[in-house]
N, CA, C and O of each residue as an XYZ file, in Angstrom:
348
protein
N     -44.489     -9.434     23.546
C     -45.117     -9.015     24.779
C     -45.408     -7.515     24.769
O     -46.481     -7.092     25.201
N     -44.489     -6.729     24.293
C     -44.672     -5.280     24.232
C     -44.810     -4.853     22.776
O     -44.055     -5.294     21.909
N     -45.781     -3.992     22.527
C     -45.974     -3.429     21.197
C     -44.987     -2.274     20.999
O     -44.456     -1.722     21.963
N     -44.754     -1.925     19.744
C     -43.791     -0.880     19.410
C     -44.103      0.438     20.130
O     -43.196      1.085     20.655
N     -45.370      0.835     20.158
C     -45.732      2.091     20.818
C     -45.537      2.011     22.332
O     -45.199      3.012     22.964
N     -45.747      0.830     22.920
C     -45.502      0.654     24.347
C     -44.011      0.772     24.651
O     -43.616      1.391     25.639
N     -43.197      0.179     23.800
C     -41.747      0.241     23.989
C     -41.273      1.687     23.938
O     -40.480      2.113     24.778
N     -41.753      2.434     22.966
C     -41.348      3.841     22.843
C     -41.783      4.647     24.060
O     -41.019      5.467     24.568
N     -43.007      4.416     24.528
C     -43.511      5.145     25.694
C     -42.694      4.800     26.940
O     -42.362      5.681     27.733
N     -42.373      3.523     27.108
C     -41.587      3.107     28.273
C     -40.160      3.631     28.196
O     -39.576      3.984     29.221
N     -39.598      3.686     27.010
C     -38.254      4.258     26.855
C     -38.265      5.743     27.232
O     -37.351      6.225     27.902
N     -39.297      6.458     26.801
C     -39.411      7.880     27.118
C     -39.566      8.081     28.632
O     -38.915      8.953     29.209
N     -40.416      7.286     29.273
C     -40.583      7.377     30.722
C     -39.282      7.050     31.442
O     -38.946      7.670     32.451
N     -38.553      6.073     30.914
C     -37.270      5.705     31.510
C     -36.328      6.896     31.521
O     -35.720      7.208     32.545
N     -36.209      7.557     30.384
C     -35.312      8.712     30.301
C     -35.740      9.819     31.255
O     -34.902     10.450     31.900
N     -37.038     10.052     31.343
C     -37.536     11.094     32.245
C     -37.228     10.759     33.701
O     -36.799     11.621     34.467
N     -37.449      9.503     34.075
C     -37.198      9.125     35.460
C     -35.708      9.051     35.779
O     -35.297      9.390     36.889
N     -34.905      8.620     34.832
C     -33.454      8.633     35.067
C     -32.967     10.056     35.282
O     -32.096     10.293     36.119
N     -33.517     11.001     34.538
C     -33.148     12.400     34.714
C     -33.535     12.869     36.111
O     -32.781     13.597     36.758
N     -34.709     12.453     36.572
C     -35.162     12.855     37.905
C     -34.312     12.232     39.005
O     -34.073     12.872     40.030
N     -33.850     10.999     38.815
C     -33.069     10.358     39.883
C     -31.733     11.046     40.083
O     -31.158     10.968     41.169
N     -31.232     11.714     39.067
C     -29.943     12.376     39.215
C     -30.079     13.856     39.551
O     -29.136     14.451     40.073
N     -31.228     14.467     39.267
C     -31.361     15.913     39.445
C     -32.244     16.336     40.611
O     -31.925     17.306     41.298
N     -33.324     15.645     40.845
C     -34.230     16.000     41.942
C     -34.767     14.722     42.555
O     -34.643     13.638     41.984
N     -35.355     14.868     43.710
C     -35.922     13.673     44.333
C     -37.220     13.284     43.625
O     -37.995     14.139     43.194
N     -37.430     11.997     43.519
C     -38.646     11.461     42.904
C     -39.710     11.366     43.983
O     -39.410     10.980     45.113
N     -40.942     11.709     43.655
C     -41.995     11.601     44.662
C     -42.859     10.367     44.424
O     -42.732      9.679     43.410
N     -43.720     10.114     45.365
C     -44.526      8.898     45.380
C     -45.428      8.777     44.151
O     -45.848      7.672     43.808
N     -45.724      9.864     43.500
C     -46.637      9.815     42.346
C     -46.083      9.001     41.182
O     -46.836      8.640     40.278
N     -44.810      8.709     41.182
C     -44.216      7.963     40.068
C     -43.940      6.497     40.403
O     -43.309      5.796     39.613
N     -44.397      6.030     41.548
C     -44.118      4.659     41.970
C     -44.614      3.649     40.938
O     -43.882      2.727     40.580
N     -45.828      3.807     40.462
C     -46.371      2.861     39.480
C     -45.576      2.905     38.175
O     -45.315      1.864     37.572
N     -45.194      4.092     37.744
C     -44.359      4.202     36.539
C     -43.030      3.482     36.735
O     -42.568      2.767     35.845
N     -42.420      3.671     37.893
C     -41.147      3.002     38.170
C     -41.305      1.485     38.120
O     -40.471      0.789     37.541
N     -42.361      0.981     38.720
C     -42.580     -0.472     38.706
C     -42.736     -0.982     37.276
O     -42.143     -1.992     36.897
N     -43.529     -0.280     36.499
C     -43.763     -0.690     35.111
C     -42.464     -0.653     34.307
O     -42.180     -1.566     33.531
N     -41.693      0.388     34.493
C     -40.437      0.547     33.760
C     -39.424     -0.514     34.172
O     -38.746     -1.086     33.318
N     -39.317     -0.778     35.447
C     -38.377     -1.790     35.922
C     -38.745     -3.158     35.363
O     -37.872     -3.896     34.905
N     -40.023     -3.502     35.397
C     -40.463     -4.788     34.847
C     -40.164     -4.882     33.353
O     -39.753     -5.934     32.863
N     -40.372     -3.778     32.630
C     -40.067     -3.743     31.202
C     -38.582     -4.007     30.957
O     -38.228     -4.802     30.086
N     -37.725     -3.352     31.711
C     -36.285     -3.515     31.509
C     -35.799     -4.897     31.962
O     -34.846     -5.433     31.396
N     -36.436     -5.463     32.956
C     -36.110     -6.841     33.336
C     -36.461     -7.802     32.200
O     -35.703     -8.725     31.903
N     -37.595     -7.583     31.579
C     -38.008     -8.401     30.432
C     -36.993     -8.270     29.296
O     -36.575     -9.274     28.721
N     -36.601     -7.050     28.974
C     -35.626     -6.825     27.895
C     -34.292     -7.506     28.218
O     -33.645     -8.063     27.331
N     -33.892     -7.461     29.463
C     -32.597     -8.001     29.867
C     -32.619     -9.532     29.971
O     -31.776    -10.214     29.387
N     -33.590    -10.059     30.717
C     -33.599    -11.488     31.024
C     -34.246    -12.364     29.949
O     -33.793    -13.484     29.714
N     -35.279    -11.878     29.309
C     -36.011    -12.688     28.337
C     -35.470    -12.483     26.921
O     -35.176    -13.446     26.214
N     -35.344    -11.222     26.519
C     -34.908    -10.932     25.152
C     -33.386    -10.854     25.006
O     -32.861    -10.894     23.894
N     -32.686    -10.744     26.132
C     -31.237    -10.557     26.095
C     -30.873     -9.355     25.213
O     -29.931     -9.410     24.423
N     -31.638     -8.274     25.366
C     -31.470     -7.070     24.560
C     -31.755     -5.837     25.425
O     -32.746     -5.141     25.201
N     -30.896     -5.565     26.409
C     -31.160     -4.434     27.300
C     -31.087     -3.095     26.572
O     -30.322     -2.915     25.625
N     -31.901     -2.176     27.044
C     -31.914     -0.831     26.471
C     -31.197      0.182     27.355
O     -30.880      1.287     26.917
N     -30.945     -0.205     28.600
C     -30.238      0.680     29.527
C     -29.110     -0.115     30.187
O     -29.097     -1.346     30.171
N     -28.176      0.619     30.760
C     -27.050     -0.031     31.433
C     -27.490     -0.583     32.790
O     -28.547     -0.227     33.310
N     -26.660     -1.452     33.346
C     -26.927     -1.969     34.687
C     -26.968     -0.823     35.698
O     -27.787     -0.829     36.617
N     -26.098      0.141     35.527
C     -26.064      1.299     36.424
C     -27.389      2.060     36.376
O     -27.927      2.436     37.418
N     -27.912      2.287     35.178
C     -29.181      3.003     35.039
C     -30.328      2.195     35.641
O     -31.212      2.751     36.293
N     -30.310      0.882     35.421
C     -31.328      0.019     36.035
C     -31.256      0.151     37.557
O     -32.279      0.307     38.224
N     -30.055      0.090     38.091
C     -29.880      0.202     39.544
C     -30.395      1.533     40.069
O     -30.961      1.586     41.161
N     -30.211      2.600     39.316
C     -30.729      3.910     39.731
C     -32.251      3.859     39.861
O     -32.814      4.337     40.845
N     -32.905      3.279     38.865
C     -34.366      3.182     38.895
C     -34.830      2.294     40.052
O     -35.748      2.654     40.789
N     -34.194      1.139     40.204
C     -34.556      0.194     41.263
C     -34.353      0.837     42.638
O     -35.216      0.731     43.510
N     -33.224      1.493     42.824
C     -32.933      2.131     44.111
C     -33.906      3.263     44.410
O     -34.278      3.472     45.565
N     -34.321      3.993     43.383
C     -35.305      5.058     43.588
C     -36.625      4.462     44.066
O     -37.252      4.993     44.983
N     -37.050      3.358     43.446
C     -38.281      2.694     43.872
C     -38.136      2.173     45.297
O     -39.033      2.343     46.122
N     -37.029      1.552     45.574
C     -36.787      1.010     46.904
C     -36.836      2.116     47.964
O     -37.402      1.923     49.040
N     -36.247      3.262     47.660
C     -36.240      4.379     48.601
C     -37.652      4.928     48.816
O     -38.039      5.224     49.946
N     -38.414      5.062     47.739
C     -39.790      5.547     47.857
C     -40.631      4.614     48.723
O     -41.418      5.065     49.555
N     -40.457      3.316     48.519
C     -41.220      2.351     49.319
C     -40.759      2.345     50.772
O     -41.562      2.121     51.678
N     -39.501      2.585     50.993
C     -38.997      2.666     52.364
C     -39.544      3.918     53.056
O     -39.910      3.876     54.230
N     -39.595      5.028     52.319
C     -40.095      6.283     52.882
C     -41.599      6.257     53.119
O     -42.096      6.909     54.037
N     -42.324      5.505     52.296
C     -43.784      5.425     52.412
C     -44.225      3.967     52.256
O     -44.639      3.561     51.171
N     -44.141      3.184     53.326
C     -44.460      1.757     53.240
C     -45.876      1.455     52.749
O     -46.141      0.344     52.291
N     -46.772      2.405     52.834
C     -48.141      2.180     52.353
C     -48.197      2.010     50.838
O     -49.170      1.460     50.321
N     -47.188      2.464     50.125
C     -47.199      2.337     48.669
C     -46.590      1.021     48.188
O     -46.529      0.774     46.984
N     -46.141      0.178     49.111
C     -45.586     -1.127     48.740
C     -46.720     -2.057     48.327
O     -47.751     -2.133     48.994
N     -46.514     -2.766     47.214
C     -47.471     -3.766     46.765
C     -46.757     -5.111     46.641
O     -45.543     -5.149     46.442
N     -47.490     -6.200     46.755
C     -46.854     -7.520     46.673
C     -46.173     -7.793     45.330
O     -45.235     -8.587     45.263
N     -46.638     -7.141     44.263
C     -46.061     -7.390     42.940
C     -44.914     -6.438     42.595
O     -44.421     -6.445     41.467
N     -44.497     -5.635     43.544
C     -43.387     -4.710     43.301
C     -42.095     -5.486     43.083
O     -41.861     -6.494     43.750
N     -41.255     -5.033     42.160
C     -39.959     -5.699     41.941
C     -39.107     -5.767     43.210
O     -38.267     -6.657     43.343
N     -39.313     -4.856     44.120
C     -38.515     -4.857     45.351
C     -38.957     -5.928     46.335
O     -38.257     -6.197     47.312
N     -40.101     -6.538     46.093
C     -40.642     -7.523     47.031
C     -40.330     -8.957     46.655
O     -40.762     -9.886     47.338
N     -39.592     -9.145     45.585
C     -39.221    -10.499     45.164
C     -38.049    -11.005     45.981
O     -37.178    -10.238     46.391
N     -38.043    -12.297     46.209
C     -36.917    -12.924     46.904
C     -35.834    -13.196     45.873
O     -36.097    -13.801     44.834
N     -34.632    -12.754     46.157
C     -33.513    -12.956     45.227
C     -33.100    -14.414     45.240
O     -33.163    -15.090     46.266
N     -32.675    -14.886     44.071
C     -32.231    -16.288     43.961
C     -30.753    -16.385     44.168
O     -30.193    -17.479     44.114
């Protein structure tokens, strides 16, 4: 599903966003990146059974997206990971 160069780019974005979640507030400009990264890590975890980040790091990314969408509801999209019904 993901090519090697896509995986590397998503890993790099993940590290950058994880750094931002702990050091400064993330702004709305990264919402799409967060969605893409979260979906990538869900795929690695659930489909490949080969996670690249810890559950804690995933939660940091998910919570950052959730907070951004709560702060600016106009940026919520139906395909956002935060809009899925939990099983």
